[in-house]
matplotlib code that plots the C-alpha trace (Angstrom):
import matplotlib.pyplot as plt

x = [-43.0, -39.2, -37.1, -33.5, -31.0, -31.1, -27.6, -26.5, -30.0, -30.4, -32.1, -29.4, -29.0, -26.6, -23.1, -23.0, -26.6, -27.9, -31.6, -34.0, -37.7, -40.1, -43.1, -46.7, -47.3, -51.0, -50.4, -46.6, -46.7, -43.7, -44.6, -41.4, -37.6, -35.4, -31.7, -29.7, -26.9, -23.6, -20.5, -19.5, -22.9, -22.8, -19.3, -20.7, -23.7, -21.4, -19.1, -22.1, -23.4, -19.9, -19.7, -23.1, -22.4, -20.5, -23.1, -26.1, -24.6, -23.9, -27.4, -29.5, -31.4, -34.7, -34.0, -33.4, -36.6, -38.6, -37.5, -38.7, -42.0, -42.4, -41.8, -44.5, -46.9, -45.9, -46.5, -50.0, -50.6, -49.7, -51.2, -53.5, -50.8, -48.3, -50.8, -51.5, -47.8, -47.1, -50.0, -49.0, -45.4, -45.8, -49.2, -50.5, -54.2, -55.0, -57.2, -54.1, -51.8, -54.3, -55.1, -51.7, -48.6, -48.9, -50.2, -47.6, -44.9, -46.0, -46.3, -42.7, -41.2, -43.3, -42.2, -38.5, -39.0, -40.2, -37.4, -34.5, -34.0, -34.7, -31.6, -29.9, -26.5, -25.7, -23.4, -21.4, -20.6, -16.7, -14.1, -14.0, -12.4, -13.6, -16.7, -17.5, -20.3, -21.4, -22.6, -24.5, -22.7, -24.0, -22.1, -21.6, -22.6, -25.0, -26.0, -29.5, -31.0, -34.8, -36.7, -39.4, -42.3, -43.0, -40.7, -42.5, -42.9, -39.4, -37.9, -39.3, -38.3, -34.7, -34.3, -36.3, -34.0, -30.8, -31.5, -32.9, -29.7, -27.6, -26.4, -26.5, -27.9, -27.4, -30.4, -30.8, -34.4, -35.1, -34.8, -38.3, -40.0, -38.1, -40.8, -42.1, -38.6, -37.7, -40.8, -40.0, -36.6, -38.3, -40.5, -37.5, -35.9, -39.1, -39.4, -35.8, -33.5, -29.9, -28.2, -26.4, -28.2, -30.2, -29.2, -31.3, -29.6, -31.9, -29.9, -29.2, -28.0, -24.9, -23.6, -25.1, -25.9, -22.5, -20.6, -22.7, -22.1, -18.4, -17.8, -15.0, -16.6, -19.9, -20.0, -23.1, -25.2, -28.8, -30.4, -33.9, -34.2, -33.5, -31.2, -28.9, -28.3, -27.9, -24.9, -23.4, -23.9, -21.9, -19.1, -19.0, -18.9, -15.8, -13.3, -13.8, -15.6, -18.7, -21.7, -24.4, -28.1, -30.1, -33.8, -34.1, -36.4, -39.1, -41.3, -43.8, -45.6, -49.2, -50.6, -54.4, -55.3, -58.5, -59.9, -59.4, -62.1, -62.3, -64.0, -61.2, -58.5, -59.7, -59.8, -56.5, -54.8, -56.0, -54.6, -51.4, -50.7, -52.7, -52.1, -49.8, -50.1, -48.1, -45.0, -44.0, -41.1, -43.4, -46.2, -47.9, -46.9, -47.1, -50.6, -50.3, -53.7, -54.8, -56.2, -59.6, -60.4, -58.3, -61.0, -63.6, -60.9, -59.6, -63.1, -63.7, -60.3, -60.5, -63.9, -62.5, -59.4, -61.6, -63.7, -60.9, -61.4, -58.4, -57.8, -56.3, -54.6, -55.9, -59.5, -60.7, -62.7, -59.6, -58.5, -55.4, -53.3, -50.5, -47.1, -44.4, -42.5, -43.0, -39.9, -41.3, -44.7, -43.0, -41.0, -44.1, -45.9, -42.9, -43.5, -46.9, -45.0, -42.4, -45.2, -46.9, -43.7, -43.2, -46.7, -48.4, -52.2, -53.2, -56.3, -56.9, -55.2, -51.9, -52.5, -52.8, -56.4, -58.5, -59.7, -58.5, -58.4, -55.6, -53.7, -50.8, -50.3, -48.3, -51.2, -51.4, -54.5, -54.5, -52.9, -53.3, -51.4, -51.3, -47.8, -45.4, -43.1, -40.0, -41.3, -39.7, -42.8, -42.8, -39.1, -38.4, -39.7, -42.1, -43.0, -46.3, -50.0, -49.1, -49.7, -48.6, -51.0, -49.6, -51.5, -50.6, -52.0, -50.2, -48.7, -45.2, -45.7, -47.0, -43.9, -41.6, -43.1, -43.0, -39.3, -38.4, -37.0, -33.8, -35.9, -37.1, -38.9, -42.7, -45.0, -48.5, -50.9, -54.6, -55.9, -58.1, -55.6, -53.6, -50.9, -50.4, -50.2, -47.4, -45.6, -45.5, -44.6, -41.5, -40.7, -41.2, -37.8, -38.8, -38.2, -41.9, -45.0, -48.6, -51.3, -54.8, -53.7, -51.0, -48.8, -49.3, -46.5, -45.8, -42.9, -42.2, -42.0, -38.8, -39.0, -36.5, -35.6, -33.1, -31.3, -31.5, -34.0, -31.1, -30.1, -30.5, -33.9, -35.9, -38.0, -38.3, -35.6, -33.5, -33.2, -31.9, -29.2, -28.4, -27.6, -25.2, -21.9, -21.3, -18.6, -17.1, -15.7, -13.6, -13.1, -10.6, -12.9, -10.5, -7.6, -5.3, -2.3, -2.2, 1.1, 3.2, 5.7, 9.3, 8.2]
y = [-77.2, -77.4, -75.5, -76.5, -75.4, -77.2, -78.1, -80.7, -82.2, -82.6, -80.7, -80.0, -77.9, -74.9, -75.9, -73.9, -74.9, -71.3, -70.7, -67.8, -67.5, -67.1, -65.0, -64.8, -61.2, -61.5, -62.1, -62.1, -65.8, -68.0, -70.2, -72.2, -71.9, -72.2, -73.0, -69.8, -70.0, -68.5, -68.0, -71.7, -72.9, -70.6, -72.0, -75.6, -74.6, -72.9, -75.9, -78.2, -76.0, -75.9, -79.7, -80.0, -77.4, -79.4, -82.1, -79.7, -77.3, -80.3, -81.7, -81.4, -78.1, -79.8, -82.1, -79.2, -77.7, -80.8, -80.7, -77.1, -78.1, -80.9, -78.4, -76.1, -79.1, -79.9, -76.4, -76.5, -79.9, -78.3, -74.9, -74.6, -75.7, -73.3, -70.4, -71.1, -71.2, -68.0, -66.2, -67.5, -66.4, -63.0, -61.7, -61.8, -62.2, -65.8, -64.6, -63.0, -66.0, -68.3, -66.1, -64.4, -65.6, -69.4, -69.3, -66.7, -68.9, -71.9, -69.8, -68.5, -71.9, -73.2, -70.3, -70.9, -74.6, -73.9, -71.4, -73.8, -75.2, -72.0, -70.0, -69.6, -68.3, -66.4, -66.3, -63.2, -62.2, -61.9, -62.0, -64.9, -68.1, -67.9, -68.8, -66.9, -68.0, -66.9, -69.3, -68.4, -70.1, -70.4, -68.3, -71.1, -70.8, -67.9, -66.4, -65.0, -63.0, -63.0, -60.3, -60.8, -59.1, -61.8, -64.7, -67.4, -65.5, -64.0, -67.4, -68.5, -65.2, -65.7, -69.5, -70.0, -68.3, -69.2, -72.9, -72.9, -71.3, -74.1, -72.4, -73.8, -71.8, -70.8, -68.8, -66.9, -66.1, -63.5, -64.7, -63.2, -65.3, -68.4, -71.0, -71.1, -71.0, -74.1, -75.8, -75.1, -76.8, -79.8, -80.1, -79.7, -82.7, -84.7, -84.1, -85.1, -82.1, -83.4, -82.9, -79.5, -77.8, -75.7, -74.8, -72.7, -71.0, -68.7, -66.4, -62.8, -60.4, -59.3, -62.9, -65.3, -62.5, -60.8, -64.1, -65.0, -61.6, -61.7, -65.4, -65.9, -69.0, -67.2, -65.8, -63.6, -62.2, -61.3, -59.2, -57.8, -55.4, -51.9, -49.5, -49.1, -52.9, -53.0, -50.7, -53.0, -55.9, -54.1, -53.4, -57.0, -58.3, -56.5, -59.2, -61.4, -58.8, -61.0, -59.9, -58.1, -57.7, -55.4, -54.9, -52.2, -49.6, -47.5, -44.5, -45.2, -42.3, -43.0, -40.1, -39.5, -37.1, -35.2, -37.3, -40.6, -43.1, -42.2, -45.4, -47.5, -45.1, -45.0, -48.8, -49.1, -46.6, -48.5, -51.8, -50.0, -49.0, -51.2, -54.6, -56.6, -53.7, -51.5, -53.7, -53.7, -52.0, -51.1, -49.7, -46.6, -44.7, -41.2, -40.5, -37.5, -35.9, -33.3, -30.4, -30.5, -34.0, -34.1, -33.3, -35.7, -38.4, -38.0, -38.2, -41.5, -42.8, -42.1, -43.8, -46.9, -46.9, -46.7, -49.6, -52.1, -55.1, -55.5, -58.7, -62.1, -63.0, -66.6, -65.3, -65.4, -62.1, -60.2, -57.7, -56.3, -58.1, -57.1, -55.8, -58.5, -57.4, -55.2, -53.2, -52.4, -51.5, -49.0, -47.6, -47.0, -45.3, -43.0, -41.4, -40.1, -37.8, -37.0, -35.9, -33.7, -32.1, -30.9, -29.6, -32.5, -33.1, -36.4, -37.4, -40.7, -43.6, -43.1, -45.4, -49.0, -50.4, -49.9, -53.5, -55.3, -58.6, -57.1, -55.5, -58.0, -57.9, -55.7, -53.8, -50.2, -48.6, -47.5, -44.0, -41.1, -37.8, -34.7, -33.2, -31.3, -33.0, -32.2, -33.5, -36.6, -38.7, -37.8, -38.8, -41.7, -45.2, -45.8, -49.4, -49.7, -48.8, -45.2, -43.0, -39.5, -37.3, -34.6, -32.2, -30.8, -28.4, -29.3, -32.3, -30.9, -30.4, -33.9, -35.3, -33.2, -34.4, -38.0, -37.8, -35.8, -38.8, -40.8, -44.0, -45.4, -48.7, -48.8, -46.0, -45.7, -43.3, -43.1, -41.3, -41.8, -39.8, -42.5, -40.0, -38.7, -42.2, -43.2, -39.9, -40.3, -44.0, -43.0, -39.9, -41.3, -42.4, -45.9, -49.5, -50.2, -48.2, -49.3, -47.4, -47.6, -50.4, -51.0, -53.8, -56.2, -58.8, -61.8, -64.3, -63.2, -59.5, -57.9, -56.5, -54.0, -50.4, -47.6, -45.1, -46.0, -48.8, -50.9, -52.6, -55.9, -57.6, -60.3, -62.5, -62.5, -63.3, -60.6, -62.6, -65.6, -63.5, -62.0, -65.5, -66.3, -65.2, -64.6, -66.9, -66.0, -69.0, -68.5, -71.3, -71.2, -72.8, -72.8, -74.2, -71.5, -70.9, -67.1, -65.2, -65.1, -62.6, -63.4, -65.1]
z = [-207.7, -208.2, -205.8, -206.7, -209.3, -212.6, -213.8, -216.3, -216.5, -212.7, -209.9, -207.2, -204.1, -204.2, -203.3, -200.1, -199.2, -199.4, -199.9, -200.6, -199.5, -202.3, -201.1, -202.3, -203.2, -202.3, -198.5, -197.9, -197.0, -197.9, -201.0, -200.9, -200.3, -203.3, -203.7, -204.2, -206.8, -206.1, -208.3, -207.9, -209.0, -212.1, -212.9, -212.8, -215.0, -217.5, -217.6, -218.2, -221.0, -222.5, -222.5, -224.2, -226.8, -229.4, -229.8, -229.6, -232.2, -234.6, -234.1, -237.2, -237.0, -237.6, -234.7, -232.4, -233.7, -232.9, -229.3, -229.1, -230.7, -228.1, -225.4, -226.7, -226.7, -223.1, -222.0, -223.5, -221.8, -218.4, -219.1, -216.1, -213.6, -215.2, -215.0, -211.4, -210.6, -212.4, -210.7, -207.3, -207.8, -209.5, -208.6, -212.3, -212.3, -213.2, -216.1, -217.7, -216.9, -218.6, -221.6, -222.2, -220.4, -221.0, -224.6, -225.5, -224.0, -225.9, -229.1, -228.8, -228.4, -231.3, -233.5, -232.9, -233.2, -236.7, -237.3, -236.3, -239.8, -241.6, -240.6, -243.9, -244.9, -248.1, -251.1, -251.8, -255.4, -255.6, -258.3, -260.8, -259.7, -256.1, -254.1, -251.0, -248.7, -245.2, -242.6, -239.4, -236.6, -233.0, -230.4, -227.9, -224.2, -223.7, -220.4, -219.9, -217.0, -216.7, -214.8, -212.3, -214.1, -216.8, -215.9, -217.8, -221.0, -220.9, -220.4, -223.7, -225.4, -224.4, -224.7, -227.9, -230.4, -228.6, -228.6, -232.1, -233.4, -231.7, -228.5, -225.0, -222.2, -218.6, -217.5, -214.2, -213.3, -210.6, -207.1, -206.6, -209.2, -210.2, -210.1, -213.7, -215.2, -213.1, -214.2, -217.8, -217.2, -215.8, -218.9, -221.1, -219.4, -219.8, -223.6, -224.2, -224.2, -223.7, -220.3, -220.0, -223.0, -220.6, -217.0, -214.6, -211.7, -209.7, -207.3, -206.5, -209.1, -207.3, -207.0, -209.6, -212.1, -211.7, -212.2, -215.3, -216.9, -216.3, -217.0, -219.5, -221.1, -221.8, -225.3, -225.0, -222.1, -222.7, -219.9, -219.3, -216.4, -215.2, -217.1, -214.0, -213.8, -217.6, -217.2, -214.7, -217.0, -219.7, -217.3, -216.1, -219.7, -220.7, -219.6, -222.7, -224.8, -224.9, -226.9, -224.9, -225.5, -223.3, -222.9, -220.3, -218.9, -220.7, -220.4, -223.1, -224.8, -225.5, -227.6, -228.0, -230.8, -230.9, -233.8, -231.9, -231.1, -227.4, -226.3, -227.9, -226.7, -223.0, -222.9, -224.7, -222.4, -219.4, -220.8, -221.7, -218.1, -215.7, -217.2, -214.9, -212.4, -214.7, -214.2, -217.9, -219.6, -222.6, -220.4, -221.7, -218.6, -220.2, -221.5, -223.8, -224.5, -227.0, -225.1, -226.9, -225.7, -222.5, -219.9, -221.4, -221.8, -218.3, -216.8, -218.6, -217.9, -214.2, -214.0, -215.7, -213.4, -210.3, -211.5, -211.9, -209.7, -207.4, -205.4, -205.0, -208.3, -208.2, -208.3, -211.9, -211.3, -210.4, -213.0, -211.2, -208.6, -206.3, -207.2, -207.1, -204.0, -200.9, -201.8, -205.2, -203.8, -201.5, -204.4, -206.5, -203.7, -203.1, -206.5, -205.3, -202.9, -205.5, -207.9, -205.4, -204.3, -207.9, -208.2, -210.0, -209.5, -208.0, -210.0, -208.3, -206.4, -204.8, -201.9, -201.0, -201.0, -197.9, -198.1, -194.9, -196.9, -199.0, -196.2, -196.1, -199.9, -202.1, -203.6, -205.1, -206.3, -210.0, -209.9, -212.2, -211.9, -214.1, -214.5, -216.7, -219.3, -217.3, -213.9, -212.5, -212.9, -216.6, -216.9, -214.6, -214.9, -212.0, -213.1, -211.5, -212.0, -212.2, -215.3, -215.9, -217.9, -220.1, -222.5, -226.0, -228.6, -231.9, -233.5, -233.2, -229.5, -229.1, -230.9, -228.8, -225.6, -226.8, -227.5, -224.4, -222.4, -222.6, -223.0, -226.3, -226.0, -226.6, -227.9, -229.1, -230.8, -231.3, -234.4, -237.5, -239.7, -241.6, -242.8, -239.3, -237.9, -240.3, -239.8, -236.1, -236.2, -238.1, -236.0, -232.4, -231.0, -229.9, -230.9, -231.2, -232.1, -231.8, -233.8, -232.4, -230.1, -227.5, -226.1, -229.0, -229.3, -231.6, -231.7, -235.3, -234.5, -233.2, -229.6, -228.2, -227.8, -228.4, -226.1, -222.5, -223.3, -224.6, -227.8, -229.6, -230.2, -228.7, -231.1, -234.8, -237.3, -235.7, -232.5, -234.4, -236.0, -232.6, -231.3, -234.2, -235.7, -239.4, -240.7, -244.1, -246.1, -249.3, -251.8, -254.6, -257.2, -260.2, -258.1, -259.5, -257.3, -256.6, -256.9, -253.8, -252.6, -253.8, -257.1]

ax = plt.figure().add_subplot(projection="3d")
ax.plot(x, y, z, "-o")
ax.set_aspect("equal")
plt.show()
């Protein structure tokens, strides 16, 4: 595994020699020690990206696309090693890293490899004698900050469209989970990406992240993480008025109507909140149940939650692993006390597992609480295997509860009524809505939120546009000299 910074096509130590311990969330052991980037390292990475930009942006789009396609092939060739590395670093169950994280990463690079030569401009109808056309031009050097919950996948979501559009990249993975991003950089060098096109600088947010966000030579900053940190990114970006893209927190509403297929809804609701230990911005963390089916649904849902196999993420039988850090485990568990102080009912979970074999890890049992829409656990992002159950009587009440937070990222609903489904999909204040499913993603489908969940989109054609500037070009076709002042 690589444990240095990747700058200008080379793995190098941090200039000041600083390092960070990367820990295994299963048993708190030190996996490796990585170089910790500081402001000076970020400056070097930005300079390398700046030098690489002219040649990379002028390269034929199809040639850029072929490199991304080669990278997708290399990821598939090294799929098992990448899955093992991601599970070791993050706590993702290996079954999910193999079946989801690695394939989705390869698919994203492959999609944008195919999109590289399909980014078209347009011709605008203007007055006779003139031709006006609009080009899509790359921004230049872009900074990207990747969170710790899906580092491998989010590395592809951010780098894929940026590189396909002709930008060069400085990416900062989380200091907690940098290993898969560094391995992707190594594969990129192996398949032939030019030096400086991609630079990877793991480090702390208040040093490396801060410098990347404020750097005057960075034309755009793309950040995935908490809403609070997103606000700091916006403040830091103001110096050169760089473009900002934010994918922030969520408090997903997952509504189950009384005509829903309960078997499908119970399983879907469990996937929505317990996949990746609930560490997902789009998690269905508010389970909103119609009162007629609430008791039956909750009994089934609790039984399923209590049956989930918790254990070592490298064990193929494990269905739910540890949270990514001890600090975050403690934060998630603190919400059990917050819920009970406000009168919520703890249905199950709320503790670490009793299994001595898991005692050193960052584990939390699947947790279900019943609360009221205004309680903190129904308003604040817990970001763990923690779901808040709410009840409703009418469609209007369900919609009001769904829209009663400042977040607006993912949402879902379970019903056999097609008219209701489309009506709710349009009325829920969220960037994404799943009907009779949850947490479906595709490289071709835009991903992002509204409100306190941020702005801008990952993936899809929207992402390509977000990594370009519109350049308007006017041509005097008839060569007629227009009148001038003073004639």
